[in-house]
Legacy VTK file of the C-alpha trace (Angstrom):
# vtk DataFile Version 3.0
C-alpha trace
ASCII
DATASET POLYDATA
POINTS 216 float
-189.700 275.219 71.097
-187.682 272.291 69.788
-190.636 271.093 67.726
-191.129 274.627 66.420
-187.561 274.852 65.133
-187.972 271.476 63.392
-190.919 272.950 61.527
-189.119 276.150 60.567
-186.196 274.076 59.309
-188.533 271.907 57.263
-189.885 274.752 55.259
-186.501 275.820 53.978
-184.797 273.499 51.236
-183.699 274.794 47.727
-179.966 277.620 46.500
-176.107 277.591 46.891
-173.109 275.870 45.180
-172.916 272.386 43.724
-170.982 269.537 45.304
-169.132 266.714 43.488
-170.973 265.199 40.516
-170.534 261.738 42.068
-173.027 262.715 44.764
-175.608 264.298 42.477
-178.353 262.603 40.502
-178.983 265.026 37.560
-182.718 264.216 37.506
-183.030 265.077 41.182
-181.133 268.338 40.698
-183.310 269.276 37.707
-186.492 268.561 39.655
-185.491 270.709 42.625
-184.210 273.490 40.358
-187.602 273.638 38.619
-189.423 273.601 41.939
-187.260 276.398 43.316
-187.821 278.519 40.219
-191.587 277.981 40.322
-191.756 278.691 44.052
-189.668 281.872 43.893
-191.570 283.301 40.938
-195.084 282.714 42.243
-194.660 283.213 45.985
-192.954 286.577 46.417
-195.761 287.430 48.818
-197.893 284.508 49.895
-199.553 282.398 52.557
-198.896 278.674 52.926
-201.262 276.530 54.995
-199.682 273.259 56.089
-200.096 270.123 58.163
-197.296 268.598 60.221
-196.936 265.118 61.687
-194.195 264.436 64.249
-193.868 260.721 64.992
-191.634 259.022 67.558
-191.071 255.507 66.221
-189.613 254.337 69.549
-192.460 255.432 71.822
-195.202 255.174 69.218
-196.368 258.712 69.989
-197.619 260.898 67.160
-198.413 264.608 67.115
-200.573 266.245 64.432
-200.255 269.994 63.947
-201.761 272.616 61.654
-200.187 275.952 60.863
-199.594 278.668 58.331
-196.663 280.641 56.996
-196.683 284.196 55.621
-193.766 284.994 53.292
-192.483 288.179 51.690
-188.885 288.161 50.561
-186.758 287.345 53.607
-189.564 288.306 55.987
-191.928 285.738 57.442
-194.485 284.923 60.100
-194.910 281.313 61.201
-197.901 280.297 63.320
-198.000 276.730 64.655
-198.432 274.817 67.923
-199.719 277.891 69.744
-196.594 279.935 69.000
-196.161 282.829 66.551
-192.695 283.568 65.196
-192.104 286.832 63.329
-189.024 287.976 61.413
-188.932 291.413 59.775
-185.548 291.006 58.120
-183.600 292.078 61.215
-185.519 291.292 64.403
-187.127 288.023 65.486
-190.173 288.003 67.785
-191.381 284.760 69.359
-194.811 285.270 70.879
-196.352 282.719 73.235
-200.001 283.667 73.905
-200.398 281.032 76.633
-197.772 282.705 78.812
-198.457 286.230 77.467
-194.813 286.880 76.651
-192.743 287.739 73.612
-189.010 287.155 73.223
-187.192 289.675 71.032
-183.772 289.068 69.490
-181.603 289.970 66.503
-180.296 286.673 65.123
-176.998 286.468 63.222
-176.721 284.997 59.726
-176.186 281.438 60.970
-179.093 281.721 63.395
-181.340 283.044 60.630
-180.613 279.896 58.620
-182.264 277.894 61.410
-185.393 280.022 61.670
-186.010 281.382 58.168
-188.332 279.074 56.213
-187.075 280.441 52.889
-183.570 279.175 53.597
-184.803 275.586 54.063
-186.238 275.815 50.573
-183.003 277.339 49.279
-180.135 275.203 50.540
-180.259 271.847 48.751
-177.207 272.440 46.546
-174.591 272.181 49.281
-174.005 269.584 51.955
-176.209 266.847 50.504
-175.985 263.817 48.290
-179.006 263.633 46.027
-181.092 260.885 44.415
-184.148 260.972 42.135
-186.705 258.434 43.387
-189.439 258.679 40.753
-193.134 259.467 40.351
-196.087 258.502 42.555
-199.397 259.883 43.816
-200.103 261.414 47.209
-203.715 262.115 48.187
-204.648 262.117 44.509
-201.818 264.446 43.495
-199.175 263.325 40.986
-195.765 264.042 42.521
-192.094 263.479 41.806
-189.710 262.678 44.641
-186.061 263.508 45.312
-184.133 262.410 48.390
-181.280 264.246 50.098
-178.675 262.610 52.313
-176.747 264.992 54.604
-172.982 264.779 54.153
-172.433 266.059 57.700
-172.296 262.984 59.955
-173.468 265.136 62.855
-176.744 265.957 61.113
-179.775 264.799 63.158
-181.366 263.559 59.924
-180.510 260.413 57.981
-182.640 261.306 54.960
-184.772 264.174 53.684
-187.444 263.417 51.091
-188.930 266.241 49.017
-191.994 265.620 46.862
-192.907 268.133 44.148
-196.344 268.561 42.578
-196.024 267.635 38.876
-198.535 270.198 37.627
-197.441 273.270 39.582
-193.828 272.199 40.316
-194.221 273.620 43.819
-193.051 271.691 46.918
-195.826 269.303 47.998
-194.309 267.695 51.109
-191.044 267.366 53.005
-190.259 264.319 55.125
-187.341 264.146 57.549
-186.130 260.799 58.879
-184.432 261.439 62.201
-181.520 259.375 63.447
-183.097 259.407 66.917
-186.264 257.746 65.656
-188.292 260.953 65.412
-189.689 261.481 61.910
-191.350 264.698 60.775
-193.548 265.281 57.733
-194.736 268.675 56.496
-197.486 268.645 53.859
-198.601 271.766 52.041
-202.394 272.085 52.169
-202.757 275.316 50.221
-200.741 278.075 48.538
-202.321 281.544 48.336
-200.585 284.405 46.539
-201.599 287.617 48.286
-200.483 291.107 49.212
-199.087 291.216 52.759
-198.462 294.388 54.745
-194.968 294.577 56.298
-196.574 295.120 59.715
-197.558 291.430 59.632
-193.898 290.473 60.152
-193.266 292.327 63.427
-194.907 292.043 66.840
-196.515 295.130 68.377
-194.255 295.867 71.335
-196.488 298.698 72.545
-199.022 296.187 73.901
-199.434 296.561 77.655
-200.719 293.044 78.328
-197.514 291.280 77.245
-194.248 290.642 79.071
-191.328 291.540 76.804
-188.090 289.549 77.094
-185.595 291.655 75.141
-182.399 289.766 74.289
-180.975 292.386 71.922
LINES 1 217
216 0 1 2 3 4 5 6 7 8 9 10 11 12 13 14 15 16 17 18 19 20 21 22 23 24 25 26 27 28 29 30 31 32 33 34 35 36 37 38 39 40 41 42 43 44 45 46 47 48 49 50 51 52 53 54 55 56 57 58 59 60 61 62 63 64 65 66 67 68 69 70 71 72 73 74 75 76 77 78 79 80 81 82 83 84 85 86 87 88 89 90 91 92 93 94 95 96 97 98 99 100 101 102 103 104 105 106 107 108 109 110 111 112 113 114 115 116 117 118 119 120 121 122 123 124 125 126 127 128 129 130 131 132 133 134 135 136 137 138 139 140 141 142 143 144 145 146 147 148 149 150 151 152 153 154 155 156 157 158 159 160 161 162 163 164 165 166 167 168 169 170 171 172 173 174 175 176 177 178 179 180 181 182 183 184 185 186 187 188 189 190 191 192 193 194 195 196 197 198 199 200 201 202 203 204 205 206 207 208 209 210 211 212 213 214 215
């Protein structure tokens, strides 16, 4: 579950209030503002297929994961590493097929910030110093890169790098450098704008083959 929450946090990074101008590179702010605007306008209801690499630089171990994210406003469904997480705007359902159980809870506002992928893509304007790195190519895609440095010394991350596709201005990849030596990279494989039924964001609790752990 720890790895799962790293992934949900990764998908959330762009809205709030500005910090001191000393800490902000205007080019980095402009880049992320454009990316946020493009993302919000074109992905009101969408599916994002992604790849994730979690690498422990101390042990040399590396984990490669594939997953997808369904988004509609504040609602989402995240499927990765054999776990499905649903959020319908009020209730969170974490379904683990391997153990045939689903945990149901109603997270508070602060808890939602940790699980809602939209909030990772909407929180860059507070709590970070910001630097524009420049342009490069990644797998044949022209991208621009901005780096964020958490102001909170207790943050588990030393640096967060966000690359934005130059043509679409949508987030292309997010890389987190962990202070513990664990680095995580999320790369977007495909964006698909699509109509999504609200029933996709809640687990069917009438199923008889599932153990329900209700924490509400």
